[in-house]
C-alpha positions as CSV (number, residue, x, y, z in Angstrom):
1,X,9.7,17.8,-104.5
2,X,6.0,16.7,-105.2
3,X,4.9,19.3,-107.6
4,X,1.4,17.6,-107.9
5,X,1.0,17.9,-104.1
6,X,1.8,21.6,-104.1
7,X,-0.5,22.2,-107.3
8,X,-3.6,20.3,-105.7
9,X,-2.8,22.2,-102.4
10,X,-3.0,25.5,-104.1
11,X,-6.2,24.5,-105.8
12,X,-8.0,23.1,-102.7
13,X,-7.1,25.8,-100.2
14,X,-8.9,28.6,-101.9
15,X,-12.0,26.4,-102.2
16,X,-11.9,25.7,-98.4
17,X,-11.3,29.3,-97.6
18,X,-14.4,30.3,-99.4
19,X,-16.4,27.6,-97.7
20,X,-15.2,28.4,-94.3
21,X,-15.6,32.4,-95.0
22,X,-18.8,32.7,-96.9
23,X,-20.6,29.7,-95.8
24,X,-23.2,29.9,-93.0
25,X,-23.3,27.4,-89.9
26,X,-25.7,25.1,-91.9
27,X,-23.5,25.0,-94.9
28,X,-20.2,24.4,-92.9
29,X,-22.0,21.8,-90.7
30,X,-23.1,19.9,-93.6
31,X,-19.6,20.1,-95.3
32,X,-18.0,18.8,-92.1
33,X,-20.5,15.7,-91.8
34,X,-19.6,15.0,-95.6
35,X,-15.9,15.2,-94.7
36,X,-16.5,12.9,-91.5
37,X,-18.4,10.4,-93.8
38,X,-15.5,10.3,-96.5
39,X,-12.9,10.0,-93.6
40,X,-14.8,7.3,-91.8
41,X,-15.2,5.3,-95.3
42,X,-11.6,5.4,-95.7
43,X,-10.6,4.6,-92.3
44,X,-13.0,1.4,-92.1
45,X,-11.9,0.3,-95.7
46,X,-8.2,0.3,-94.3
47,X,-9.4,-2.2,-91.6
48,X,-11.6,-4.6,-93.7
49,X,-8.6,-6.9,-94.0
50,X,-8.2,-7.0,-90.2
51,X,-11.7,-6.9,-88.8
52,X,-15.4,-6.3,-90.0
53,X,-16.2,-2.7,-89.0
54,X,-19.8,-2.1,-88.3
55,X,-19.8,0.9,-90.6
56,X,-23.3,2.1,-90.8
57,X,-23.1,3.0,-87.0
58,X,-20.1,5.3,-87.7
59,X,-22.0,6.8,-90.6
60,X,-25.0,7.6,-88.7
61,X,-22.8,9.4,-86.1
62,X,-21.2,11.5,-88.7
63,X,-24.3,12.5,-90.2
64,X,-25.3,14.0,-86.8
65,X,-22.6,16.5,-87.2
66,X,-24.8,18.2,-89.8
67,X,-27.4,18.9,-87.0
68,X,-25.1,20.0,-84.3
69,X,-26.3,23.8,-84.6
70,X,-30.0,22.2,-83.6
71,X,-28.3,21.6,-80.2
72,X,-28.2,24.5,-77.8
73,X,-24.7,25.8,-77.4
74,X,-24.4,24.8,-73.6
75,X,-25.2,21.3,-74.5
76,X,-22.7,20.8,-77.2
77,X,-19.9,19.2,-75.0
78,X,-22.8,17.1,-73.3
79,X,-23.8,15.7,-76.9
80,X,-20.2,14.3,-77.5
81,X,-20.4,12.5,-74.1
82,X,-23.8,11.1,-75.1
83,X,-22.5,9.7,-78.4
84,X,-20.2,7.5,-76.5
85,X,-22.6,5.2,-74.5
86,X,-25.2,5.2,-77.3
87,X,-22.6,4.2,-79.9
88,X,-21.3,1.3,-77.6
89,X,-24.8,0.3,-76.9
90,X,-25.8,0.0,-80.5
91,X,-22.8,-1.7,-81.6
92,X,-23.1,-4.5,-79.0
93,X,-26.7,-4.9,-79.9
94,X,-25.5,-5.7,-83.3
95,X,-23.0,-8.1,-82.1
96,X,-25.6,-10.0,-79.9
97,X,-28.0,-10.1,-83.0
98,X,-25.3,-11.3,-85.3
99,X,-24.8,-14.6,-83.1
100,X,-21.2,-13.7,-82.8
101,X,-20.5,-13.2,-86.4
102,X,-19.2,-9.9,-85.1
103,X,-17.1,-9.8,-82.2
104,X,-15.4,-7.2,-79.8
105,X,-12.6,-6.4,-82.3
106,X,-15.2,-5.1,-84.9
107,X,-16.7,-3.2,-82.2
108,X,-13.4,-1.8,-81.0
109,X,-12.4,-0.5,-84.5
110,X,-15.9,0.8,-85.3
111,X,-15.8,2.8,-82.1
112,X,-12.3,3.9,-82.6
113,X,-13.2,5.3,-85.7
114,X,-16.2,7.2,-84.1
115,X,-14.0,8.7,-81.6
116,X,-11.0,9.6,-83.8
117,X,-12.9,11.0,-86.5
118,X,-16.6,12.1,-85.6
119,X,-16.2,13.2,-82.0
120,X,-13.0,15.2,-82.9
121,X,-14.5,16.8,-86.0
122,X,-17.3,17.9,-83.9
123,X,-15.2,20.3,-82.5
124,X,-15.0,22.4,-85.6
125,X,-18.5,23.7,-85.5
126,X,-18.4,23.9,-81.6
127,X,-15.3,26.2,-81.9
128,X,-16.7,28.3,-84.7
129,X,-20.2,28.7,-82.9
130,X,-19.7,28.5,-79.2
131,X,-16.5,30.5,-78.6
132,X,-16.6,34.4,-79.1
133,X,-15.1,35.2,-82.4
134,X,-15.0,31.5,-83.2
135,X,-15.1,32.1,-86.8
136,X,-12.0,33.8,-86.7
137,X,-10.2,31.8,-84.1
138,X,-11.0,28.4,-85.8
139,X,-8.2,29.5,-88.4
140,X,-5.6,28.9,-85.7
141,X,-6.4,25.4,-86.1
142,X,-6.1,25.1,-89.8
143,X,-3.2,27.5,-90.3
144,X,-1.1,26.1,-87.5
145,X,-1.8,22.5,-88.8
146,X,-1.2,23.0,-92.4
147,X,1.8,25.6,-91.7
148,X,3.3,22.8,-89.7
149,X,2.8,20.4,-92.8
150,X,4.2,22.8,-95.2
151,X,7.1,23.9,-93.3
152,X,8.0,20.2,-92.0
153,X,8.0,19.0,-95.6
154,X,10.1,21.7,-97.2
155,X,12.6,21.7,-94.3
156,X,12.8,18.0,-94.1
157,X,13.0,17.6,-97.8
158,X,16.0,20.2,-97.9
159,X,17.8,20.1,-94.9
160,X,16.7,16.7,-93.1
161,X,19.5,14.4,-91.9
162,X,18.3,12.5,-88.9
163,X,15.7,10.2,-88.9
164,X,13.0,10.7,-86.4
165,X,10.8,7.6,-86.2
166,X,10.3,4.1,-87.9
167,X,6.5,5.0,-87.8
168,X,7.1,7.3,-90.6
169,X,10.7,6.9,-92.2
170,X,10.6,10.1,-94.3
171,X,10.1,12.2,-91.2
172,X,13.1,14.0,-89.8
173,X,14.0,15.9,-86.6
174,X,14.9,18.7,-88.7
175,X,11.6,18.7,-90.4
176,X,9.8,18.5,-87.0
177,X,11.5,21.5,-85.8
178,X,10.9,23.2,-89.1
179,X,7.2,22.4,-88.6
180,X,7.2,24.0,-85.2
181,X,8.8,27.2,-86.4
182,X,6.5,27.2,-89.5
183,X,3.4,27.2,-87.2
184,X,4.9,30.2,-84.9
185,X,5.4,32.1,-88.0
186,X,2.0,31.4,-89.7
187,X,0.1,32.0,-86.5
188,X,2.0,35.2,-85.3
189,X,1.3,36.7,-88.9
190,X,-2.4,35.7,-88.6
191,X,-2.6,37.3,-85.0
192,X,-1.2,40.4,-86.3
193,X,-4.2,40.6,-88.9
194,X,-6.5,39.7,-86.1
195,X,-5.5,42.5,-83.8
196,X,-5.2,45.1,-86.6
197,X,-8.1,44.2,-88.9
198,X,-10.7,42.9,-86.5
199,X,-9.7,45.0,-83.5
200,X,-8.8,42.0,-81.3
201,X,-6.2,42.0,-78.7
202,X,-4.6,38.6,-78.7
203,X,-1.2,38.2,-76.8
204,X,1.6,37.3,-79.2
205,X,3.5,35.4,-76.3
206,X,0.5,33.2,-75.7
207,X,0.3,32.6,-79.5
208,X,3.8,31.5,-79.7
209,X,2.9,29.0,-76.9
210,X,-0.1,27.6,-78.5
211,X,1.6,27.5,-81.7
212,X,4.2,25.0,-80.4
213,X,1.5,23.1,-78.6
214,X,-0.8,22.9,-82.1
215,X,2.3,22.1,-84.1
216,X,3.5,19.2,-81.8
217,X,-0.1,18.0,-81.4
218,X,-0.5,18.1,-85.2
219,X,2.6,16.2,-85.9
220,X,1.6,13.5,-83.4
221,X,-1.7,13.3,-85.4
222,X,0.1,12.7,-88.6
223,X,2.2,10.0,-87.0
224,X,-0.8,8.5,-85.5
225,X,-2.3,8.1,-88.9
226,X,0.9,6.7,-90.1
227,X,0.9,4.1,-87.6
228,X,-2.6,3.1,-88.5
229,X,-1.6,2.8,-92.2
230,X,1.4,0.6,-91.5
231,X,-0.6,-1.7,-89.3
232,X,-3.3,-1.9,-92.1
233,X,-0.4,-2.3,-94.8
234,X,-1.4,0.6,-96.8
235,X,0.4,3.7,-98.1
236,X,-2.6,6.1,-98.5
237,X,-6.1,5.8,-97.0
238,X,-7.3,6.5,-100.8
239,X,-6.2,8.1,-103.9
240,X,-9.0,10.8,-103.7
241,X,-6.7,13.8,-104.0
242,X,-3.6,13.4,-106.2
243,X,-0.6,13.7,-104.5
244,X,-2.1,13.9,-101.1
245,X,-3.8,10.7,-100.8
246,X,-7.2,10.5,-99.3
247,X,-9.6,13.1,-97.4
248,X,-8.1,11.5,-94.0
249,X,-4.6,11.7,-95.3
250,X,-5.2,15.4,-95.9
251,X,-6.8,16.4,-92.6
252,X,-5.4,13.6,-90.0
253,X,-3.5,16.5,-88.3
254,X,-6.3,18.8,-88.2
255,X,-8.5,16.3,-86.6
256,X,-6.1,15.5,-83.7
257,X,-5.6,19.2,-83.0
258,X,-9.3,20.2,-82.9
259,X,-10.2,19.1,-79.4
260,X,-7.2,20.4,-77.9
261,X,-7.6,23.7,-79.7
262,X,-11.1,24.1,-78.4
263,X,-9.6,24.5,-74.7
264,X,-6.6,26.5,-75.8
265,X,-8.7,28.9,-77.8
266,X,-11.2,29.5,-74.9
267,X,-8.4,31.1,-73.2
268,X,-7.5,33.9,-75.8
């Protein structure tokens, strides 16, 4: 059992909770922007042996998250769509003026980082600000993802016997199932609080359904990050958080869940 991982989790979670609960949209958007920049830095650093990412383009796109609240809510999704062609345009202009010192692989990795990190993280402020009760519903993403992670870790460590995939050799089928059960428990408990404390009327049956979906996507996100690290031949993206690795190691599953959660939570 990784005691250091548990202790740092107990320290970081309250800090994150305070920011999300008491921070206004400006503070939260800036914090998400900073997190995006940190994740991009770790992501591009991982690929430096394989390519030459055009990092400054990704960082500029990440900074834009801090200003998402300036854009009218009905144009938020359109903003994400605009980022795609603008990013590709800038990246290929950079390739052209480099006289082929940069190539399409560098563009692809840079753009993948923008899609995977920046555009996915943009859904956090969009959920919080553009969905009714979004400041409450956003916790379904965090609790579902982290509940999956915690339960999968403990069940896998204590009961895991059947290996799941070579992408992440430590993961077991028992751990994956435990993660799903953990997400259901966490989100049903949170739904009880939502319905009784804030007068909401959220269907418990629907919560079980989205718990399973969120947990499965969360685990796919974790495995996706592992596949990238295996390709780049690294264990963690960085050693920023003792016991957890880098910022991207800590939130890889949350990032993957956010865009899917946006559409699931709109139905609540």
